[in-house]
N, CA, C, O and the ligand as a Tripos MOL2 file, in Angstrom:
@<TRIPOS>MOLECULE
protein
  297   295    75     0     0
PROTEIN
NO_CHARGES

@<TRIPOS>ATOM
      1 N          13.7090   86.8910  137.2210 N.3       1 MET1
      2 CA         13.1890   88.1800  137.6100 C.3       1 MET1
      3 C          11.8880   88.4210  136.8690 C.2       1 MET1
      4 O          11.5560   87.7010  135.9270 O.2       1 MET1
      5 N          11.1550   89.4350  137.2970 N.am      2 ARG2
      6 CA          9.8940   89.7960  136.6650 C.3       2 ARG2
      7 C          10.1050   91.0620  135.8440 C.2       2 ARG2
      8 O          10.8600   91.9490  136.2440 O.2       2 ARG2
      9 N           9.4310   91.1470  134.6830 N.am      3 ALA3
     10 CA          9.5390   92.3210  133.8260 C.3       3 ALA3
     11 C           8.1870   92.5770  133.1740 C.2       3 ALA3
     12 O           7.3890   91.6610  132.9730 O.2       3 ALA3
     13 N           7.9520   93.8330  132.8500 N.am      4 THR4
     14 CA          6.7570   94.2030  132.1010 C.3       4 THR4
     15 C           7.0840   94.1140  130.6190 C.2       4 THR4
     16 O           8.0730   94.6860  130.1600 O.2       4 THR4
     17 N           6.2600   93.4020  129.8770 N.am      5 THR5
     18 CA          6.4850   93.2080  128.4500 C.3       5 THR5
     19 C           5.2310   93.6000  127.6810 C.2       5 THR5
     20 O           4.1250   93.6040  128.2220 O.2       5 THR5
     21 N           5.4260   93.9270  126.4140 N.am      6 ILE6
     22 CA          4.2940   94.2330  125.5470 C.3       6 ILE6
     23 C           4.3090   93.2470  124.3830 C.2       6 ILE6
     24 O           5.3490   93.0190  123.7650 O.2       6 ILE6
     25 N           3.1500   92.6660  124.0910 N.am      7 HIS7
     26 CA          3.0410   91.6580  123.0340 C.3       7 HIS7
     27 C           2.2640   92.1510  121.8290 C.2       7 HIS7
     28 O           2.4480   91.6560  120.7170 O.2       7 HIS7
     29 N           1.4020   93.1230  122.0500 N.am      8 ALA8
     30 CA          0.5830   93.7200  120.9970 C.3       8 ALA8
     31 C          -0.0980   94.9310  121.6260 C.2       8 ALA8
     32 O          -0.0520   95.0910  122.8450 O.2       8 ALA8
     33 N          -0.7250   95.7800  120.8290 N.am      9 PRO9
     34 CA         -1.4540   96.8960  121.4320 C.3       9 PRO9
     35 C          -2.4380   96.3900  122.4970 C.2       9 PRO9
     36 O          -3.1630   95.4220  122.2640 O.2       9 PRO9
     37 N          -2.4600   97.0290  123.6310 N.am     10 TYR10
     38 CA         -3.3440   96.7190  124.7690 C.3      10 TYR10
     39 C          -3.0600   95.3480  125.3790 C.2      10 TYR10
     40 O          -3.8940   94.8390  126.1280 O.2      10 TYR10
     41 N          -1.9380   94.7480  125.0930 N.am     11 ASP11
     42 CA         -1.5530   93.4410  125.6440 C.3      11 ASP11
     43 C          -0.1970   93.5720  126.3320 C.2      11 ASP11
     44 O           0.8400   93.2460  125.7550 O.2      11 ASP11
     45 N          -0.2210   94.0530  127.5690 N.am     12 MET12
     46 CA          0.9820   94.1630  128.3820 C.3      12 MET12
     47 C           0.9050   93.1160  129.4790 C.2      12 MET12
     48 O          -0.1710   92.8350  130.0050 O.2      12 MET12
     49 N           2.0540   92.5380  129.8230 N.am     13 ARG13
     50 CA          2.0940   91.4570  130.8030 C.3      13 ARG13
     51 C           3.2720   91.6490  131.7500 C.2      13 ARG13
     52 O           4.2610   92.2990  131.4080 O.2      13 ARG13
     53 N           3.1530   91.0810  132.9320 N.am     14 VAL14
     54 CA          4.2900   90.9790  133.8430 C.3      14 VAL14
     55 C           4.6960   89.5150  133.8270 C.2      14 VAL14
     56 O           3.9210   88.6370  134.2060 O.2      14 VAL14
     57 N           5.9400   89.2600  133.3770 N.am     15 GLU15
     58 CA          6.3690   87.8800  133.1270 C.3      15 GLU15
     59 C           7.7190   87.5900  133.7770 C.2      15 GLU15
     60 O           8.4860   88.5010  134.0900 O.2      15 GLU15
     61 N           7.9870   86.3160  133.9700 N.am     16 ASP16
     62 CA          9.3270   85.8800  134.3670 C.3      16 ASP16
     63 C          10.2350   85.9550  133.1430 C.2      16 ASP16
     64 O           9.8740   85.4810  132.0660 O.2      16 ASP16
     65 N          11.4100   86.5490  133.3110 N.am     17 VAL17
     66 CA         12.3980   86.6700  132.2320 C.3      17 VAL17
     67 C          13.7690   86.3050  132.7980 C.2      17 VAL17
     68 O          13.9490   86.2970  134.0160 O.2      17 VAL17
     69 N          14.7310   86.0040  131.9350 N.am     18 PRO18
     70 CA         16.0670   85.6520  132.4240 C.3      18 PRO18
     71 C          16.7140   86.8150  133.1930 C.2      18 PRO18
     72 O          16.4640   87.9830  132.8970 O.2      18 PRO18
     73 N          17.5370   86.4770  134.1690 N.am     19 GLU19
     74 CA         18.2850   87.4870  134.9120 C.3      19 GLU19
     75 C          19.2300   88.2080  133.9490 C.2      19 GLU19
     76 O          19.8310   87.5640  133.0890 O.2      19 GLU19
     77 N          19.3730   89.5210  134.0730 N.am     20 PRO20
     78 CA         20.3140   90.2510  133.2070 C.3      20 PRO20
     79 C          21.7610   89.9800  133.6220 C.2      20 PRO20
     80 O          22.0550   89.6870  134.7810 O.2      20 PRO20
     81 N          22.6400   90.0870  132.6470 N.am     21 ILE21
     82 CA         24.0740   89.9420  132.9160 C.3      21 ILE21
     83 C          24.8300   91.0480  132.1850 C.2      21 ILE21
     84 O          24.3340   91.6000  131.2020 O.2      21 ILE21
     85 N          26.0080   91.3640  132.6560 N.am     22 VAL22
     86 CA         26.8820   92.2950  131.9570 C.3      22 VAL22
     87 C          27.4100   91.5830  130.7230 C.2      22 VAL22
     88 O          28.0400   90.5300  130.8250 O.2      22 VAL22
     89 N          27.1460   92.1720  129.5360 N.am     23 GLN23
     90 CA         27.6140   91.5800  128.2840 C.3      23 GLN23
     91 C          28.6950   92.4340  127.6320 C.2      23 GLN23
     92 O          29.6160   91.9120  127.0040 O.2      23 GLN23
     93 N          28.5750   93.7470  127.7830 N.am     24 LEU24
     94 CA         29.5290   94.6770  127.1860 C.3      24 LEU24
     95 C          30.2700   95.4180  128.2850 C.2      24 LEU24
     96 O          29.7400   95.5490  129.3890 O.2      24 LEU24
     97 N          31.4820   95.9110  128.0230 N.am     25 PRO25
     98 CA         32.2440   96.6350  129.0470 C.3      25 PRO25
     99 C          31.5270   97.8900  129.5470 C.2      25 PRO25
    100 O          31.8320   98.3880  130.6310 O.2      25 PRO25
    101 N          30.5800   98.3990  128.7660 N.am     26 THR26
    102 CA         29.8580   99.6210  129.1500 C.3      26 THR26
    103 C          28.5100   99.3230  129.8020 C.2      26 THR26
    104 O          27.7540  100.2520  130.0870 O.2      26 THR26
    105 N          28.1920   98.0550  130.0450 N.am     27 ASP27
    106 CA         26.9130   97.6640  130.6600 C.3      27 ASP27
    107 C          26.9220   97.8570  132.1670 C.2      27 ASP27
    108 O          27.9710   97.8940  132.8090 O.2      27 ASP27
    109 N          25.7160   97.9790  132.7070 N.am     28 ALA28
    110 CA         25.5140   97.9350  134.1610 C.3      28 ALA28
    111 C          24.2460   97.1280  134.4140 C.2      28 ALA28
    112 O          23.2800   97.2280  133.6570 O.2      28 ALA28
    113 N          24.2500   96.3500  135.4460 N.am     29 VAL29
    114 CA         23.0530   95.6350  135.8920 C.3      29 VAL29
    115 C          22.5160   96.3870  137.0990 C.2      29 VAL29
    116 O          23.2180   96.5830  138.0910 O.2      29 VAL29
    117 N          21.2650   96.8020  136.9990 N.am     30 VAL30
    118 CA         20.6300   97.5980  138.0480 C.3      30 VAL30
    119 C          19.4300   96.8300  138.5940 C.2      30 VAL30
    120 O          18.5580   96.4080  137.8340 O.2      30 VAL30
    121 N          19.3900   96.6530  139.9010 N.am     31 ARG31
    122 CA         18.2180   96.0420  140.5460 C.3      31 ARG31
    123 C          17.1860   97.1460  140.7230 C.2      31 ARG31
    124 O          17.4120   98.0960  141.4730 O.2      31 ARG31
    125 N          16.0550   97.0250  140.0350 N.am     32 VAL32
    126 CA         15.0240   98.0690  140.0530 C.3      32 VAL32
    127 C          14.2240   97.9770  141.3470 C.2      32 VAL32
    128 O          13.7180   96.9180  141.7180 O.2      32 VAL32
    129 N          14.1260   99.1210  142.0200 N.am     33 LEU33
    130 CA         13.3640   99.2020  143.2620 C.3      33 LEU33
    131 C          11.9860   99.8190  143.0250 C.2      33 LEU33
    132 O          11.0020   99.3830  143.6230 O.2      33 LEU33
    133 N          11.9110  100.8260  142.1600 N.am     34 ARG34
    134 CA         10.6530  101.4950  141.8240 C.3      34 ARG34
    135 C          10.6930  101.8500  140.3440 C.2      34 ARG34
    136 O          11.7470  102.2030  139.8150 O.2      34 ARG34
    137 N           9.5360  101.7560  139.6700 N.am     35 ALA35
    138 CA          9.4670  102.0850  138.2540 C.3      35 ALA35
    139 C           8.1290  102.7370  137.9600 C.2      35 ALA35
    140 O           7.1880  102.6410  138.7490 O.2      35 ALA35
    141 N           8.0570  103.3970  136.8210 N.am     36 CYS36
    142 CA          6.7970  104.0200  136.4190 C.3      36 CYS36
    143 C           6.6410  103.8760  134.9010 C.2      36 CYS36
    144 O           7.5670  103.4760  134.1950 O.2      36 CYS36
    145 N           5.4710  104.2050  134.4380 N.am     37 ILE37
    146 CA          5.1890  104.1720  133.0070 C.3      37 ILE37
    147 C           5.5520  105.5330  132.4190 C.2      37 ILE37
    148 O           5.2170  106.5720  132.9880 O.2      37 ILE37
    149 N           6.2280  105.5230  131.2940 N.am     38 CYS38
    150 CA          6.6010  106.7450  130.5970 C.3      38 CYS38
    151 C           5.6010  106.9800  129.4590 C.2      38 CYS38
    152 O           4.9690  106.0400  128.9760 O.2      38 CYS38
    153 N           5.4660  108.2150  129.0460 N.am     39 GLY39
    154 CA          4.5900  108.5310  127.9290 C.3      39 GLY39
    155 C           4.9570  107.7660  126.6670 C.2      39 GLY39
    156 O           4.0760  107.4280  125.8760 O.2      39 GLY39
    157 N           6.2430  107.4850  126.4630 N.am     40 SER40
    158 CA          6.6390  106.7340  125.2610 C.3      40 SER40
    159 C           6.1320  105.2920  125.3240 C.2      40 SER40
    160 O           5.9220  104.6770  124.2780 O.2      40 SER40
    161 N           5.9320  104.7400  126.5150 N.am     41 ASP41
    162 CA          5.3400  103.4000  126.6340 C.3      41 ASP41
    163 C           3.8830  103.4180  126.1970 C.2      41 ASP41
    164 O           3.3870  102.4370  125.6420 O.2      41 ASP41
    165 N           3.2000  104.5220  126.4450 N.am     42 LEU42
    166 CA          1.7850  104.6130  126.0740 C.3      42 LEU42
    167 C           1.5900  104.6080  124.5640 C.2      42 LEU42
    168 O           0.5760  104.1160  124.0690 O.2      42 LEU42
    169 N           2.5590  105.1550  123.8290 N.am     43 TRP43
    170 CA          2.4730  105.0980  122.3610 C.3      43 TRP43
    171 C           2.4290  103.6430  121.9020 C.2      43 TRP43
    172 O           1.6050  103.2840  121.0610 O.2      43 TRP43
    173 N           3.2800  102.8290  122.4310 N.am     44 ALA44
    174 CA          3.3040  101.4060  122.0650 C.3      44 ALA44
    175 C           2.0440  100.7060  122.5620 C.2      44 ALA44
    176 O           1.4820   99.8710  121.8540 O.2      44 ALA44
    177 N           1.5990  101.0340  123.7600 N.am     45 TYR45
    178 CA          0.3880  100.4190  124.3210 C.3      45 TYR45
    179 C          -0.8110  100.6450  123.4050 C.2      45 TYR45
    180 O          -1.6290   99.7440  123.2170 O.2      45 TYR45
    181 N          -0.9150  101.8290  122.8430 N.am     46 ARG46
    182 CA         -2.0440  102.1560  121.9630 C.3      46 ARG46
    183 C          -1.8060  101.7020  120.5250 C.2      46 ARG46
    184 O          -2.6770  101.8840  119.6750 O.2      46 ARG46
    185 N          -0.6460  101.1150  120.2370 N.am     47 GLY47
    186 CA         -0.3580  100.6450  118.8870 C.3      47 GLY47
    187 C           0.1230  101.7340  117.9630 C.2      47 GLY47
    188 O           0.1210  101.5550  116.7450 O.2      47 GLY47
    189 N           0.5350  102.8570  118.5110 N.am     48 GLU48
    190 CA          0.9750  103.9890  117.6980 C.3      48 GLU48
    191 C           2.4940  104.0230  117.5370 C.2      48 GLU48
    192 O           3.0230  104.9060  116.8620 O.2      48 GLU48
    193 N           3.1940  103.0800  118.1450 N.am     49 ALA49
    194 CA          4.6500  102.9310  117.9860 C.3      49 ALA49
    195 C           4.9490  101.4410  117.9810 C.2      49 ALA49
    196 O           4.4270  100.7000  118.8140 O.2      49 ALA49
    197 N           5.7750  101.0030  117.0620 N.am     50 ALA50
    198 CA          6.0630   99.5740  116.9130 C.3      50 ALA50
    199 C           6.9610   99.0540  118.0330 C.2      50 ALA50
    200 O           7.8950   99.7350  118.4560 O.2      50 ALA50
    201 N           6.6780   97.8740  118.4970 N.am     51 ARG51
    202 CA          7.5350   97.1510  119.4400 C.3      51 ARG51
    203 C           7.5640   95.6950  118.9980 C.2      51 ARG51
    204 O           6.6030   95.1970  118.4110 O.2      51 ARG51
    205 N           8.6730   95.0160  119.2830 N.am     52 GLN52
    206 CA          8.7610   93.5850  119.0180 C.3      52 GLN52
    207 C           7.9010   92.8480  120.0370 C.2      52 GLN52
    208 O           7.9260   93.2090  121.2130 O.2      52 GLN52
    209 N           7.1340   91.8220  119.6340 N.am     53 PRO53
    210 CA          6.3270   91.0740  120.6080 C.3      53 PRO53
    211 C           7.2070   90.5300  121.7400 C.2      53 PRO53
    212 O           8.2300   89.8910  121.4910 O.2      53 PRO53
    213 N           6.8040   90.7860  122.9580 N.am     54 GLY54
    214 CA          7.5610   90.3390  124.1140 C.3      54 GLY54
    215 C           8.6310   91.3110  124.5780 C.2      54 GLY54
    216 O           9.3360   91.0480  125.5530 O.2      54 GLY54
    217 N           8.7560   92.4400  123.8780 N.am     55 GLN55
    218 CA          9.7800   93.4160  124.2530 C.3      55 GLN55
    219 C           9.4770   93.9890  125.6390 C.2      55 GLN55
    220 O           8.3260   94.2670  125.9770 O.2      55 GLN55
    221 N          10.5280   94.1580  126.4230 N.am     56 ARG56
    222 CA         10.3590   94.7730  127.7400 C.3      56 ARG56
    223 C          10.1260   96.2640  127.5600 C.2      56 ARG56
    224 O          10.6830   96.8940  126.6610 O.2      56 ARG56
    225 N           9.3020   96.8070  128.4210 N.am     57 ILE57
    226 CA          9.0630   98.2390  128.3740 C.3      57 ILE57
    227 C           9.4480   98.8390  129.7240 C.2      57 ILE57
    228 O           9.7160   98.1290  130.6930 O.2      57 ILE57
    229 N           9.4650  100.1490  129.7520 N.am     58 GLY58
    230 CA          9.7750  100.8640  130.9770 C.3      58 GLY58
    231 C          11.2340  101.2330  131.0300 C.2      58 GLY58
    232 O          12.1080  100.3760  130.8940 O.2      58 GLY58
    233 N          11.4980  102.5000  131.2260 N.am     59 HIS59
    234 CA         12.8830  102.9420  131.3230 C.3      59 HIS59
    235 C          12.9990  104.0770  132.3360 C.2      59 HIS59
    236 O          14.0410  104.7260  132.4270 O.2      59 HIS59
    237 N          11.9430  104.3160  133.0900 N.am     60 GLU60
    238 CA         11.9590  105.3410  134.1300 C.3      60 GLU60
    239 C          11.9700  104.5900  135.4510 C.2      60 GLU60
    240 O          10.9380  104.0680  135.8720 O.2      60 GLU60
    241 N          13.1090  104.5270  136.1050 N.am     61 PHE61
    242 CA         13.1690  103.7180  137.3160 C.3      61 PHE61
    243 C          14.2360  104.2280  138.2830 C.2      61 PHE61
    244 O          15.0950  105.0380  137.9330 O.2      61 PHE61
    245 N          14.1470  103.7310  139.4860 N.am     62 LEU62
    246 CA         15.1360  103.9840  140.5280 C.3      62 LEU62
    247 C          15.6520  102.6280  140.9800 C.2      62 LEU62
    248 O          14.8630  101.7130  141.2130 O.2      62 LEU62
    249 N          16.9640  102.4880  141.1060 N.am     63 GLY63
    250 CA         17.4840  101.1920  141.4930 C.3      63 GLY63
    251 C          18.8840  101.2710  142.0540 C.2      63 GLY63
    252 O          19.4350  102.3500  142.2710 O.2      63 GLY63
    253 N          19.4420  100.1040  142.2810 N.am     64 VAL64
    254 CA         20.7670   99.9660  142.8510 C.3      64 VAL64
    255 C          21.6550   99.2600  141.8260 C.2      64 VAL64
    256 O          21.3070   98.1910  141.3250 O.2      64 VAL64
    257 N          22.8080   99.8680  141.5180 N.am     65 VAL65
    258 CA         23.7540   99.2430  140.6000 C.3      65 VAL65
    259 C          24.3760   98.0420  141.3060 C.2      65 VAL65
    260 O          24.9730   98.1750  142.3740 O.2      65 VAL65
    261 N          24.2290   96.8800  140.7000 N.am     66 GLU66
    262 CA         24.7430   95.6630  141.3270 C.3      66 GLU66
    263 C          26.0160   95.1460  140.6640 C.2      66 GLU66
    264 O          26.8260   94.4740  141.3030 O.2      66 GLU66
    265 N          26.1900   95.4650  139.3650 N.am     67 GLU67
    266 CA         27.3730   94.9780  138.6610 C.3      67 GLU67
    267 C          27.6370   95.9100  137.4850 C.2      67 GLU67
    268 O          26.6930   96.4160  136.8780 O.2      67 GLU67
    269 N          28.9030   96.1450  137.1540 N.am     68 THR68
    270 CA         29.2380   96.9910  136.0180 C.3      68 THR68
    271 C          30.3140   96.3310  135.1660 C.2      68 THR68
    272 O          31.0780   95.4840  135.6290 O.2      68 THR68
    273 N          30.3470   96.7530  133.8960 N.am     69 GLY69
    274 CA         31.3890   96.2980  132.9970 C.3      69 GLY69
    275 C          32.6970   97.0120  133.2890 C.2      69 GLY69
    276 O          32.7380   97.9780  134.0500 O.2      69 GLY69
    277 N          33.7540   96.5260  132.6780 N.am     70 SER70
    278 CA         35.1060   97.0140  132.9860 C.3      70 SER70
    279 C          35.3320   98.4660  132.5790 C.2      70 SER70
    280 O          36.2390   99.1050  133.1110 O.2      70 SER70
    281 N          34.5310   99.0170  131.6450 N.am     71 GLU71
    282 CA         34.7220  100.3990  131.1990 C.3      71 GLU71
    283 C          33.7970  101.3940  131.8950 C.2      71 GLU71
    284 O          33.8270  102.5840  131.5800 O.2      71 GLU71
    285 N          32.9860  100.9310  132.8260 N.am     72 VAL72
    286 CA         32.0930  101.8370  133.5500 C.3      72 VAL72
    287 C          32.8830  102.5030  134.6530 C.2      72 VAL72
    288 O          33.4840  101.8390  135.4980 O.2      72 VAL72
    289 N          32.8730  103.8460  134.6350 N.am     73 THR73
    290 CA         33.6520  104.5900  135.6270 C.3      73 THR73
    291 C          32.7920  105.4720  136.5310 C.2      73 THR73
    292 O          33.2900  106.0240  137.5120 O.2      73 THR73
    293 N          31.5300  105.6060  136.2140 N.am     74 GLY74
    294 CA         30.7060  106.4730  137.0520 C.3      74 GLY74
    295 C          29.2530  106.1170  136.9940 C.2      74 GLY74
    296 O          28.4330  106.7600  137.6490 O.2      74 GLY74
    297 ZN         10.7120  108.0760  129.3220 Zn       75 ZN75
@<TRIPOS>BOND
     1     1     2 1
     2     2     3 1
     3     3     4 2
     4     3     5 am
     5     5     6 1
     6     6     7 1
     7     7     8 2
     8     7     9 am
     9     9    10 1
    10    10    11 1
    11    11    12 2
    12    11    13 am
    13    13    14 1
    14    14    15 1
    15    15    16 2
    16    15    17 am
    17    17    18 1
    18    18    19 1
    19    19    20 2
    20    19    21 am
    21    21    22 1
    22    22    23 1
    23    23    24 2
    24    23    25 am
    25    25    26 1
    26    26    27 1
    27    27    28 2
    28    27    29 am
    29    29    30 1
    30    30    31 1
    31    31    32 2
    32    31    33 am
    33    33    34 1
    34    34    35 1
    35    35    36 2
    36    35    37 am
    37    37    38 1
    38    38    39 1
    39    39    40 2
    40    39    41 am
    41    41    42 1
    42    42    43 1
    43    43    44 2
    44    43    45 am
    45    45    46 1
    46    46    47 1
    47    47    48 2
    48    47    49 am
    49    49    50 1
    50    50    51 1
    51    51    52 2
    52    51    53 am
    53    53    54 1
    54    54    55 1
    55    55    56 2
    56    55    57 am
    57    57    58 1
    58    58    59 1
    59    59    60 2
    60    59    61 am
    61    61    62 1
    62    62    63 1
    63    63    64 2
    64    63    65 am
    65    65    66 1
    66    66    67 1
    67    67    68 2
    68    67    69 am
    69    69    70 1
    70    70    71 1
    71    71    72 2
    72    71    73 am
    73    73    74 1
    74    74    75 1
    75    75    76 2
    76    75    77 am
    77    77    78 1
    78    78    79 1
    79    79    80 2
    80    79    81 am
    81    81    82 1
    82    82    83 1
    83    83    84 2
    84    83    85 am
    85    85    86 1
    86    86    87 1
    87    87    88 2
    88    87    89 am
    89    89    90 1
    90    90    91 1
    91    91    92 2
    92    91    93 am
    93    93    94 1
    94    94    95 1
    95    95    96 2
    96    95    97 am
    97    97    98 1
    98    98    99 1
    99    99   100 2
   100    99   101 am
   101   101   102 1
   102   102   103 1
   103   103   104 2
   104   103   105 am
   105   105   106 1
   106   106   107 1
   107   107   108 2
   108   107   109 am
   109   109   110 1
   110   110   111 1
   111   111   112 2
   112   111   113 am
   113   113   114 1
   114   114   115 1
   115   115   116 2
   116   115   117 am
   117   117   118 1
   118   118   119 1
   119   119   120 2
   120   119   121 am
   121   121   122 1
   122   122   123 1
   123   123   124 2
   124   123   125 am
   125   125   126 1
   126   126   127 1
   127   127   128 2
   128   127   129 am
   129   129   130 1
   130   130   131 1
   131   131   132 2
   132   131   133 am
   133   133   134 1
   134   134   135 1
   135   135   136 2
   136   135   137 am
   137   137   138 1
   138   138   139 1
   139   139   140 2
   140   139   141 am
   141   141   142 1
   142   142   143 1
   143   143   144 2
   144   143   145 am
   145   145   146 1
   146   146   147 1
   147   147   148 2
   148   147   149 am
   149   149   150 1
   150   150   151 1
   151   151   152 2
   152   151   153 am
   153   153   154 1
   154   154   155 1
   155   155   156 2
   156   155   157 am
   157   157   158 1
   158   158   159 1
   159   159   160 2
   160   159   161 am
   161   161   162 1
   162   162   163 1
   163   163   164 2
   164   163   165 am
   165   165   166 1
   166   166   167 1
   167   167   168 2
   168   167   169 am
   169   169   170 1
   170   170   171 1
   171   171   172 2
   172   171   173 am
   173   173   174 1
   174   174   175 1
   175   175   176 2
   176   175   177 am
   177   177   178 1
   178   178   179 1
   179   179   180 2
   180   179   181 am
   181   181   182 1
   182   182   183 1
   183   183   184 2
   184   183   185 am
   185   185   186 1
   186   186   187 1
   187   187   188 2
   188   187   189 am
   189   189   190 1
   190   190   191 1
   191   191   192 2
   192   191   193 am
   193   193   194 1
   194   194   195 1
   195   195   196 2
   196   195   197 am
   197   197   198 1
   198   198   199 1
   199   199   200 2
   200   199   201 am
   201   201   202 1
   202   202   203 1
   203   203   204 2
   204   203   205 am
   205   205   206 1
   206   206   207 1
   207   207   208 2
   208   207   209 am
   209   209   210 1
   210   210   211 1
   211   211   212 2
   212   211   213 am
   213   213   214 1
   214   214   215 1
   215   215   216 2
   216   215   217 am
   217   217   218 1
   218   218   219 1
   219   219   220 2
   220   219   221 am
   221   221   222 1
   222   222   223 1
   223   223   224 2
   224   223   225 am
   225   225   226 1
   226   226   227 1
   227   227   228 2
   228   227   229 am
   229   229   230 1
   230   230   231 1
   231   231   232 2
   232   231   233 am
   233   233   234 1
   234   234   235 1
   235   235   236 2
   236   235   237 am
   237   237   238 1
   238   238   239 1
   239   239   240 2
   240   239   241 am
   241   241   242 1
   242   242   243 1
   243   243   244 2
   244   243   245 am
   245   245   246 1
   246   246   247 1
   247   247   248 2
   248   247   249 am
   249   249   250 1
   250   250   251 1
   251   251   252 2
   252   251   253 am
   253   253   254 1
   254   254   255 1
   255   255   256 2
   256   255   257 am
   257   257   258 1
   258   258   259 1
   259   259   260 2
   260   259   261 am
   261   261   262 1
   262   262   263 1
   263   263   264 2
   264   263   265 am
   265   265   266 1
   266   266   267 1
   267   267   268 2
   268   267   269 am
   269   269   270 1
   270   270   271 1
   271   271   272 2
   272   271   273 am
   273   273   274 1
   274   274   275 1
   275   275   276 2
   276   275   277 am
   277   277   278 1
   278   278   279 1
   279   279   280 2
   280   279   281 am
   281   281   282 1
   282   282   283 1
   283   283   284 2
   284   283   285 am
   285   285   286 1
   286   286   287 1
   287   287   288 2
   288   287   289 am
   289   289   290 1
   290   290   291 1
   291   291   292 2
   292   291   293 am
   293   293   294 1
   294   294   295 1
   295   295   296 2
@<TRIPOS>SUBSTRUCTURE
     1 MET1         2 RESIDUE 1 A MET
     2 ARG2         6 RESIDUE 1 A ARG
     3 ALA3        10 RESIDUE 1 A ALA
     4 THR4        14 RESIDUE 1 A THR
     5 THR5        18 RESIDUE 1 A THR
     6 ILE6        22 RESIDUE 1 A ILE
     7 HIS7        26 RESIDUE 1 A HIS
     8 ALA8        30 RESIDUE 1 A ALA
     9 PRO9        34 RESIDUE 1 A PRO
    10 TYR10       38 RESIDUE 1 A TYR
    11 ASP11       42 RESIDUE 1 A ASP
    12 MET12       46 RESIDUE 1 A MET
    13 ARG13       50 RESIDUE 1 A ARG
    14 VAL14       54 RESIDUE 1 A VAL
    15 GLU15       58 RESIDUE 1 A GLU
    16 ASP16       62 RESIDUE 1 A ASP
    17 VAL17       66 RESIDUE 1 A VAL
    18 PRO18       70 RESIDUE 1 A PRO
    19 GLU19       74 RESIDUE 1 A GLU
    20 PRO20       78 RESIDUE 1 A PRO
    21 ILE21       82 RESIDUE 1 A ILE
    22 VAL22       86 RESIDUE 1 A VAL
    23 GLN23       90 RESIDUE 1 A GLN
    24 LEU24       94 RESIDUE 1 A LEU
    25 PRO25       98 RESIDUE 1 A PRO
    26 THR26      102 RESIDUE 1 A THR
    27 ASP27      106 RESIDUE 1 A ASP
    28 ALA28      110 RESIDUE 1 A ALA
    29 VAL29      114 RESIDUE 1 A VAL
    30 VAL30      118 RESIDUE 1 A VAL
    31 ARG31      122 RESIDUE 1 A ARG
    32 VAL32      126 RESIDUE 1 A VAL
    33 LEU33      130 RESIDUE 1 A LEU
    34 ARG34      134 RESIDUE 1 A ARG
    35 ALA35      138 RESIDUE 1 A ALA
    36 CYS36      142 RESIDUE 1 A CYS
    37 ILE37      146 RESIDUE 1 A ILE
    38 CYS38      150 RESIDUE 1 A CYS
    39 GLY39      154 RESIDUE 1 A GLY
    40 SER40      158 RESIDUE 1 A SER
    41 ASP41      162 RESIDUE 1 A ASP
    42 LEU42      166 RESIDUE 1 A LEU
    43 TRP43      170 RESIDUE 1 A TRP
    44 ALA44      174 RESIDUE 1 A ALA
    45 TYR45      178 RESIDUE 1 A TYR
    46 ARG46      182 RESIDUE 1 A ARG
    47 GLY47      186 RESIDUE 1 A GLY
    48 GLU48      190 RESIDUE 1 A GLU
    49 ALA49      194 RESIDUE 1 A ALA
    50 ALA50      198 RESIDUE 1 A ALA
    51 ARG51      202 RESIDUE 1 A ARG
    52 GLN52      206 RESIDUE 1 A GLN
    53 PRO53      210 RESIDUE 1 A PRO
    54 GLY54      214 RESIDUE 1 A GLY
    55 GLN55      218 RESIDUE 1 A GLN
    56 ARG56      222 RESIDUE 1 A ARG
    57 ILE57      226 RESIDUE 1 A ILE
    58 GLY58      230 RESIDUE 1 A GLY
    59 HIS59      234 RESIDUE 1 A HIS
    60 GLU60      238 RESIDUE 1 A GLU
    61 PHE61      242 RESIDUE 1 A PHE
    62 LEU62      246 RESIDUE 1 A LEU
    63 GLY63      250 RESIDUE 1 A GLY
    64 VAL64      254 RESIDUE 1 A VAL
    65 VAL65      258 RESIDUE 1 A VAL
    66 GLU66      262 RESIDUE 1 A GLU
    67 GLU67      266 RESIDUE 1 A GLU
    68 THR68      270 RESIDUE 1 A THR
    69 GLY69      274 RESIDUE 1 A GLY
    70 SER70      278 RESIDUE 1 A SER
    71 GLU71      282 RESIDUE 1 A GLU
    72 VAL72      286 RESIDUE 1 A VAL
    73 THR73      290 RESIDUE 1 A THR
    74 GLY74      294 RESIDUE 1 A GLY
    75 ZN75       297 GROUP 0 **** ****
């Protein structure tokens, strides 16, 4: 799959990354259909908030739940 990652201030990339899997009973795998940039992503983009190199960014999205862990009820 493709994901947006940040490697350093002003260095954001769209890269191939491993497919997500359910690891914990409370996990869900969501196929993202639409996403946007959040203000908190801009802090990292400008170097004003720390991120691990290669960390995925973006958490504002619309998608379809494709798989859930055993403890997900809603
Ligand atoms: Zn946000």
